[in-house]
C-alpha positions, 0 to 999 in steps of 0.5 A: 499499500502506497503512502501519502508521500509515494503518491506525492512524489510520483512522477507522469512516465507516460512519455515513455509510452509515446511512440513518436521521438522527442524533439532536439533541442540544438545548443546555443554557443553563441556566447563564445562570439560575444567580445569580451572588454579588457579590464584596465588596471589600477596604476598608482598616480604619483602624489607630490605629498607622496614624494615629499615624504619618501627619503632622498636616495643618492645615486651609487659610487664606485665605493658601493661596489667593492667586493661585487664582481660585475655581472656580465651582459645579459645576466639577469639577478634572480634576486627580488628587492628583499634580501634573503636572510642565509644567515642559518648556514654559518650556525655549528652543526650539531654533533655527528652521533658516533654511532648511528643505526639504520632507520628500518624501511618504512612499512616493512616489519622485521622478519620473525625469527624461524622456527627449526624444522622437526626431525620428522618432518620429510624435508630440510633446509638447505644450509648454505656453506660458510665463507671462507676464511682469508688465507694467511699470508705465508711465513717469511722463511730465510735463506738458511732454513730453506737450504736446511729444508732443502739438504733435509734428505741428506742431513737425515740420512746421515745423522741417521747413520751417526746416531746408530753407530755412536749409540752406547759405543766405545770410539775404536778403530773398527767404529772409525772405520765404520764412520769413514765409510758413512762419510764417503757414502754420504759423497763428502769424499775420502780426503774429507772423511779421513779429515774428520775421523782423525779430528774425532780420535783426538783424545776421544780414543776408548770412550765413548763419543755422543752422536750430537758431539761427533755432529759438532766436528763434521759441521765444524770440519765441514766449514773448514773445507768450503770456507775458502770457496765460498766467494762471491762474484766478482765483476770487473766494469772496466771492460764492458761488457762483462762476459760470463760463459755458462757451461755444463752437462744437459739438464744441470739447469743452466738457462734457469740459472742464467735468468736467475742471475740476470735477475740479481744483476739487473736488481743490483742497477746493471744491464744485461745482455743475454746470448741464446747460445743453445741453438740445439734446443728451440725450448732452451732459446724461448726460455732465455727470451721469457727471462729476457722480458722478465728481467727486460734483458735484451736477447741475441738469439737465431733459428735452431741450428746456428752457429753458437761461436759467431752467434756469440761473436755477434752478442758481443758486439750487440753488448757494446752498441747497446751499453751493456755491463754485462753479457751472459752466453748459455751454450748447449748441454753436452757430455764430458766425454763427447769430444767434438761437442766439447770442440765447439765449447774452446772455438766460442772461447776462440772466437770471443777472444778475437773480439776482446782478450781476456774475454770470456771473464768469467766461465761457470759451471752448472753442477746438478747435485742429484749426479753424485761422484759424477760431477767430480769427473764433470768439473775437471774436463769442463774446466780442462777444456773452457777454463772453469773458474767458478761452480754454481751448485743446482737442484740441492732440495730433495737431494741425498747426495748434497755432500759432494759440494764438499768433496768438489770443493776439497779436491778441485777447490773452484769458487762456489758462487751460488747454490739453488734450491728451486725453481723460483727466481728467488731460489738462487743465493749466494752459497755461505759456507756455515748455513750449507755445514750446518744443514748437511750435519743436522745442527743448530745454527748459532 
């Protein structure tokens, strides 16, 4: 039932039932064509009363512009009539907080801690591996300690035999004979072995001798033998270039020794030229070129099979041209029992003597410590053929025959300039008799 209010508000919708369309009334846009009169802005008319009250302002002079750079042509002044107050810039800043925590991102709540997964859940969370700790720098090892490590096999073998021999045993003829055999087997040489046994028997015959006392005497006698030959390499720079000829048997480390020696000389401020005289092996030439790049030394080389003596002649002339202090000449490895190969060394010496009567000034022979007694005959033959006047002992690391250097020093008495205990650039060091003797005998270095 409709109320009175609804009856009053009911409209007449009868027009919806008519079939005829309603007439459209066109829109009236005539107001757009009407002319809008411009609005006059108000202007202030000058007033004599206001001008009388205004203060008089004198025109600006030059002194009013002191410290003010003139504006460029076309540059506009952006300041208004009232100057802005920037005095707040001179105020002191508040002290900074020592620890300032990063504010949390707005609207992002902190993640709650994850509950542990039960053992019987049937799944597990993969754990990220912990980041590896940075590797600690390798501790610096002194040269004496590195030499001791290199001669560890020689020392342990000798020390073990001495300890086994002199444990609870009196010193008699049989003991001395057994001790002499141990020293000879250690490649120390017959001459050195006899001298050490004679020294041990003085005042101790018939008494018990400890292994520690025997090793001390051993170190002292080895040092006496090696001290005269432990000499530095002397370079005569009055005759530039000082020519160093490096010779030796195959595999004794000639090329590597040349590279290490060149590194030492260039570090000392000398200019070095290298000659790739091993013209039989392409690998030797390439290896020497690499050492030349490392040390900043010019390398003189030719094709494989070239005449080594002719190359040495050209290298000497080139060293003169580039004002080198030292010329180091590599040679092909050769066995001491090959007469035709040894004759080539004589030819190199003769060719160099034509350019410089005293050349080569130094003839270095490299010796492989692992060859043992064979090194004695190598020194003898190379000395007779090429005039060897200095030695370099290589590959002392890991050998049980390091004592051969003592036998060579006792027999040939040639200077031993350097010893090597590895392949690195710093693994060639000046020979020191005391360090070597202590490392071989296994005694503490005082």
